[in-house]
C-alpha positions in Angstrom: 20.3 10.7 -4.5 23.5 12.1 -3.2 25.8 9.3 -4.0 28.9 9.9 -6.4 29.0 7.8 -9.5 31.6 5.8 -8.0 29.5 5.0 -4.8 26.7 3.9 -7.2 28.9 1.7 -9.3 30.1 0.1 -6.2 26.5 -0.2 -4.7 25.2 -1.9 -7.9 28.2 -4.1 -8.2 28.4 -2.8 -11.8 30.6 -3.1 -14.6 31.0 0.5 -16.4 30.5 0.2 -20.0 30.2 4.0 -20.7 30.6 7.0 -18.5 28.3 10.1 -18.2 27.7 13.0 -15.8 29.6 13.3 -12.5 26.4 14.7 -10.8 24.3 12.3 -9.1 21.1 11.2 -10.4 17.8 12.3 -9.4 15.7 9.2 -8.8 15.4 5.5 -10.1 13.0 4.4 -12.9 11.9 1.1 -14.3 9.6 2.6 -17.3 11.6 4.3 -20.1 8.5 6.1 -21.1 8.4 8.0 -17.5 12.4 8.5 -17.6 13.6 11.9 -18.0 16.7 13.9 -17.6 18.8 13.0 -14.5 17.0 9.5 -14.0 18.6 6.2 -13.5 16.9 3.8 -15.6 16.9 0.0 -14.6 16.2 -2.6 -17.4 14.5 -5.3 -15.6 13.9 -8.5 -17.2 10.2 -9.2 -17.6 8.5 -12.4 -18.7 8.9 -11.6 -22.3 11.3 -8.9 -23.1 14.6 -7.7 -21.5 14.4 -4.2 -20.1 17.7 -3.5 -21.8 15.7 -3.0 -25.2 14.4 0.0 -23.8 17.8 1.6 -22.2 18.5 3.4 -25.7 15.0 5.5 -25.3 15.8 6.2 -21.7 19.4 7.5 -22.7 18.1 9.4 -25.5 15.5 11.2 -23.3 18.2 12.3 -20.9 18.6 9.6 -18.5 21.6 10.0 -16.2 22.4 6.3 -16.9 21.0 2.8 -17.7 21.5 -0.4 -15.6 21.3 -3.4 -17.8 21.8 -7.3 -17.6 25.3 -8.4 -18.0 25.7 -11.1 -20.6 28.5 -13.7 -21.1 30.3 -12.0 -24.0 32.7 -9.2 -23.0 31.1 -7.1 -25.4 27.6 -7.4 -23.8 25.3 -7.9 -26.5 22.3 -6.8 -24.6 23.8 -3.5 -25.1 24.7 -3.7 -28.7 22.7 -0.3 -29.1 26.1 1.3 -27.9 27.5 2.4 -31.2 30.9 4.3 -31.6 28.9 7.8 -32.2 27.0 6.8 -29.0 30.1 6.8 -26.9 31.4 9.9 -28.4 28.1 11.7 -27.4 28.4 10.4 -23.8 24.6 9.8 -23.6 24.9 8.7 -20.1 26.3 6.0 -17.7 25.8 2.4 -18.9 26.3 0.0 -16.2 26.2 -3.9 -16.6 25.0 -6.2 -13.8 24.1 -9.8 -13.5 20.6 -9.1 -12.2 19.2 -5.5 -12.4 16.4 -6.1 -9.8 19.0 -7.4 -7.3 21.5 -4.5 -8.2 18.5 -2.0 -7.6 17.7 -3.5 -4.3 21.4 -3.3 -3.3 21.6 0.5 -4.4 18.6 1.2 -2.3 20.1 -0.4 0.9 23.3 1.6 0.4 21.0 4.9 0.0 19.0 4.0 2.9 22.1 3.7 4.9 23.6 6.8 3.5 20.3 8.9 4.4 20.5 7.6 8.2 16.8 8.2 8.3 14.8 6.4 11.0 12.6 3.7 9.4 9.2 2.3 10.1 8.2 -0.7 8.4 4.5 -1.6 7.9 2.9 -4.9 6.9 -0.3 -7.0 7.8 -3.0 -8.8 6.2 -5.5 -5.5 6.4 -4.8 -1.9 6.8 -1.3 -1.4 5.9 -1.8 1.2 3.2 -4.1 3.0 5.5 -1.4 2.9 8.5 1.3 4.1 6.0 -0.8 7.0 5.0 -1.8 8.0 8.6 2.0 7.6 9.5 2.9 10.0 6.6 0.7 12.6 8.1 1.3 12.2 11.8 4.9 11.4 12.4 7.6 14.2 13.1 10.0 15.6 10.7 10.1 15.1 7.0 8.4 11.9 6.1 8.9 9.7 3.0 6.7 7.0 2.3 5.6 4.7 -0.6 3.4 6.2 -3.3 0.2 4.2 -4.0 1.2 0.4 -4.1 4.8 0.7 -4.5 5.2 -1.8 -1.6 6.9 -4.9 -3.5 10.4 -6.1 -4.2 10.5 -3.6 -7.1 8.2 -0.8 -5.6 10.1 -0.6 -2.2 13.5 0.0 -3.4 12.3 2.4 -5.9 10.5 4.3 -3.0 13.8 4.3 -1.0 15.7 5.5 -4.1 13.7 8.5 -4.5 13.8 9.5 -0.8 15.1 13.0 -0.5 18.4 13.4 1.3 16.9 15.6 4.0 14.3 12.6 5.1 14.0 12.1 8.9 11.7 9.1 8.6 11.0 6.6 5.8 7.6 4.9 6.4 7.7 1.6 4.1 4.9 -0.6 3.4 5.5 -4.2 2.6 3.4 -6.4 0.7 3.6 -10.1 0.6 2.4 -13.0 -1.4 4.7 -15.8 -0.2 7.5 -16.9 2.1 10.5 -15.0 2.3 9.2 -11.8 0.6 8.9 -9.7 3.9 12.3 -10.8 4.8 13.5 -9.6 1.4 12.0 -6.2 1.8 13.0 -5.8 5.4 16.6 -6.5 4.6 16.4 -3.6 2.2 14.5 -1.4 4.7 16.1 -2.4 7.9 13.4 -0.9 10.0 13.7 0.0 13.7 9.9 0.1 14.1 7.9 -3.0 12.7 4.3 -2.4 12.5 2.1 -5.6 11.9 -1.4 -4.5 11.7 -3.2 -7.8 11.9 -3.1 -11.5 10.4 -6.0 -12.9 8.3 -6.9 -15.2 5.6 -5.4 -13.2 2.8 -3.2 -15.1 0.5 -4.1 -18.2 2.0 -4.3 -20.0 -1.4 -0.5 -19.4 -1.7 0.6 -20.3 1.9 -2.1 -22.8 3.0 -3.0 -21.5 6.4 -3.5 -18.4 8.5 -0.6 -19.8 10.8 1.5 -19.8 7.7 0.6 -16.3 6.8 1.4 -15.0 10.3 4.9 -16.7 10.0 5.5 -14.9 6.9 4.4 -11.6 8.0 6.5 -12.1 11.3 9.6 -12.3 8.9 9.8 -8.3 9.6 10.5 -9.0 13.3 13.7 -11.1 12.5 15.1 -7.8 11.0 14.5 -5.6 14.0 18.0 -4.3 15.6 18.6 -4.5 19.4 16.3 -2.0 20.9 13.9 -2.1 17.9 10.0 -1.9 18.7 7.2 -4.3 17.5 4.0 -2.6 17.1 1.1 -5.0 17.1 -2.6 -5.6 18.1 -3.7 -6.5 21.5 -5.4 -9.4 20.1 -2.5 -10.8 17.9 -4.2 -14.3 17.3 -1.6 -16.4 15.0 1.0 -13.8 15.5 1.3 -14.0 19.1 4.0 -16.8 19.4 6.2 -14.9 17.0 6.1 -11.7 19.3 7.3 -13.7 22.4 10.9 -13.1 21.5 10.8 -9.3 20.9 11.8 -7.3 23.8 10.3 -4.1 23.1 6.7 -4.0 22.1 3.7 -1.5 21.9 0.4 -3.1 21.8 -2.7 -1.0 20.1 -6.4 -1.5 20.8 -8.5 -1.7 23.8 -6.6 -2.4 26.8 -3.2 -1.8 25.1 -0.4 0.3 25.4 -2.1 2.8 22.9 -6.0 2.9 22.9 -8.9 5.2 22.3 -11.2 6.4 24.8 -14.0 9.1 24.7 -14.6 8.3 21.0 -17.3 10.7 19.2 -18.1 10.3 15.4 -20.1 12.9 13.6 -20.1 14.1 9.9 -17.4 12.0 8.4 -15.0 12.6 11.3 -14.0 11.2 14.6 -13.0 12.7 17.8 -11.1 10.6 20.4 -8.7 10.9 23.4 -5.7 8.5 22.5 -3.9 7.3 25.7 -0.1 6.3 25.1 3.0 5.6 27.4 3.9 9.4 26.5 0.6 10.9 27.7 -2.9 11.5 26.2 -4.1 14.0 23.7 -7.3 14.5 21.7 -7.2 13.8 18.1 -9.6 14.9 15.6 -9.5 12.6 12.6 -10.9 13.5 9.1 -12.7 9.9 8.9 -15.6 8.1 10.6 -14.6 4.4 9.9 -14.1 2.5 13.2 -11.3 0.3 11.3 -9.6 3.5 10.6 -9.4 4.5 14.2 -7.8 1.3 14.7 -5.5 2.0 12.0 -4.6 5.4 13.5 -3.9 3.7 16.8 -1.3 1.7 15.0 0.3 4.7 13.5 0.4 6.4 16.8 2.0 3.7 18.5 4.8 3.8 15.7 5.1 7.5 16.5 5.6 6.7 20.0 8.1 4.1 19.4 10.2 7.0 17.7 9.7 9.0 20.5 7.1 11.5 19.0 4.5 13.1 21.7 0.9 12.6 21.2 0.2 16.3 21.2 2.3 16.8 18.3 0.8 13.9 16.6 -2.7 15.1 17.5 -2.0 18.6 15.6 -1.2 16.8 12.3 -4.3 14.6 12.4 -6.4 17.0 10.1 -3.8 16.4 7.4 -4.4 12.7 7.0 -5.3 11.7 3.5 -5.8 8.2 2.1 -4.6 6.6 -1.1 -7.1 6.1 -4.0 -9.9 3.6 -3.6 -9.5 3.2 -0.1 -12.6 4.1 1.6 -13.1 7.2 -0.5 -16.3 8.9 0.4 -18.1 10.5 -2.7 -21.2 12.9 -2.1 -23.5 12.1 -5.2 -26.6 14.0 -6.0 -29.8 13.5 -4.0 -28.0 12.9 -0.9 -26.4 9.7 -2.1 -23.2 8.6 -0.4 -20.7 6.3 -2.2 -18.0 4.6 -0.4 -15.3 3.7 -2.9 -13.2 0.9 -1.3 -12.4 -1.3 -4.3 -8.5 -1.3 -4.0 -8.6 -4.7 -2.5 -10.7 -7.2 -0.4 -10.5 -10.0 1.9 -13.0 -11.4 4.6 -11.5 -9.2 7.4 -11.9 -5.9 5.5 -15.2 -6.9 3.9 -16.9 -7.1 7.2 -15.2 -3.9 8.4 -16.4 -2.0 5.4 -20.0 -3.5 5.8 -20.1 -2.5 9.3 -19.2 1.0 8.2 -21.7 1.0 5.7 -24.4 0.3 8.2 -23.2 2.7 10.6 -23.9 5.6 8.1 -27.4 5.5 9.0 -28.9 5.9 5.4 -32.5 4.9 4.8 -31.1 2.3 2.3 -27.8 0.6 2.1 -26.4 -1.0 -1.1 -23.3 -3.1 -1.1 -21.7 -3.9 -4.7 -19.2 -6.7 -4.0 -16.9 -8.3 -6.2 -14.8 -11.5 -5.6 -12.1 -11.9 -2.7 -8.9 -13.5 -4.4 -6.6 -15.7 -3.5 -8.6 -17.5 -0.7 -7.8 -21.1 -1.5 -10.2 -24.0 -1.7 -12.4 -22.6 1.2 -13.1 -19.5 -1.0 -16.8 -20.2 -1.4 -17.3 -20.5 2.4 -15.4 -17.2 3.0 -17.6 -15.4 0.3 -20.8 -17.2 2.0 -19.5 -15.6 5.3 -19.3 -12.3 4.1 -22.7 -12.5 2.4 -24.3 -13.7 5.8 -22.4 -10.8 7.6 -24.0 -8.3 4.9 -27.3 -9.5 5.8 -26.7 -9.2 9.7 -25.5 -5.8 9.1 -28.8 -4.9 7.5 -27.6 -4.4 3.9 -30.9 -3.9 2.0 -29.4 -4.4 -1.6 -26.6 -6.8 -2.3 -25.3 -6.8 -5.6 -22.7 -9.6 -6.6 -20.3 -8.8 -9.6 -18.7 -11.8 -11.3 -19.3 -15.5 -11.0 -17.5 -16.1 -7.8 -19.8 -13.4 -6.1 -22.8 -15.7 -6.3 -21.5 -17.2 -3.1 -22.4 -13.9 -1.5 -26.2 -15.2 -2.0 -26.7 -11.7 -3.6 -30.0 -10.0 -4.5 -28.7 -9.4 -8.0 -25.9 -11.1 -9.7 -24.3 -9.3 -12.7 -21.3 -10.5 -15.1 -19.0 -7.5 -14.8 -18.4 -4.0 -13.5 -20.3 -2.2 -16.6 -23.4 -4.1 -16.0 -23.3 -3.4 -12.2 -22.9 0.4 -13.0 -25.9 0.1 -15.3 -27.9 -1.6 -12.7 -27.1 0.8 -10.0 -27.9 3.7 -12.4 -31.4 2.4 -12.6 -32.0 1.3 -9.0 -30.3 4.2 -7.0 -32.5 6.3 -4.8 -32.2 9.6 -3.0 -30.2 9.2 0.3 -28.8 5.7 -0.7 -25.3 4.7 0.9 -23.5 2.4 -1.4 -20.2 0.5 -0.9 -18.2 -0.7 -3.6 -15.6 -3.4 -2.7 -13.7 -6.1 -4.1 -10.4 -7.3 -4.9 -8.3 -5.4 -7.3 -8.6 -8.0 -10.0 -12.4 -7.4 -9.9 -12.0 -3.9 -11.4 -14.9 -2.3 -9.4 -13.2 1.2 -9.7 -15.0 1.3 -13.0 -18.4 1.1 -11.1 -17.4 4.0 -8.9 -16.0 6.2 -11.7 -19.3 5.6 -13.7 -21.7 6.4 -10.8 -19.8 9.7 -10.2 -20.2 10.8 -13.9 -24.1 9.8 -13.9 -26.5 12.7 -14.5 -29.8 11.4 -13.6 -33.3 13.2 -13.2 -34.1 14.9 -9.9 -35.5 12.4 -7.5 -33.4 9.6 -8.5 -29.7 8.7 -8.1 -27.0 10.2 -10.3 -24.7 13.0 -10.9 -21.4 14.1 -9.3 -21.6 16.7 -6.7 
């Protein structure tokens, strides 16, 4: 973070309570246990404790400095740990602000502008993490992107603050659970390319309707600069009215500006010719899921918006790797294939995952489904619809996990992931294809992890390959 202490103090709007090194910090952190030499620790206020309580531990661990909440008293009681001996030892910078989170966001904006990197913002109901992961691999230059799910009002500024000074492109995934949150994140990111993967009934419990979700996702469009580009699907649905005011757009999907032709799938891979406004190229992707080809179209469209040619992006396609729990394909013993897609779930992603399961062509398909959260009063209906889709897709054994999963009308209903893993261990057969999917709160990663560790007798399921 090549900002001087003076620039950091100004970016934070901080009061200096103690000074430290003249060198810049390495990165920002919010967990004192993960803070080491050279880090800038932010003592965020939680529901139970003030993060300032952990500032002493961070400074003792060698932190460059700590940012804590300013209190009304001139002596800042939240920083009482600063004894006279501490000041003489110059443990590090101690900076007081009104709101450490707002200060961290403000500093992230300052660093984002100092970097001068080009920024791609990615949001949407489904697929945004995969699009981010594909962008990380395909886009030219040194690309910095969110790790795992650092895509919130806390995670996004942390992502920006750990960006290296030679970053050419920032790909910033933006999560949303309510109105105004995408606007808040876009104000920090200031993207010149805004990717909206799609809009569906995700967080409808909080926003009330898919139309309201579309309006919240579209907040990213309001932050586009003159000449900025919106990347959206050809069939944008409820998002369409919000796109009408954006002059420069790239649409992805059949009939769009970026589309796939001559698609061939085999052995967990996809080969396709992608046509773009900058020409066509043959891409060889290390995945076979149709929905990830759609995600790749969105990522390629983002690259085109930045001026990247399809040939150079195609050369990088083999390096695509996805974040954990997102469609991980695990080969188990006896030819059993486990698809670990349990990071999150909603009606759109559930249907796509079930279609992929059916497309694997296994002798028998098994779906282990946990609940889909935050679907509002129509939640039972959404679950019933997914269960019906599973039957139409030809799922042979449907296992529901948890009480809400009864609405899938499963063949077996179990109470928790541990019981699901036990049932699967007993029911797996050679050659099975198994999908494990549910909202993060369902904790179904425990099912996948248990299956990967099973050592079963020959001719039955079990055992990690």
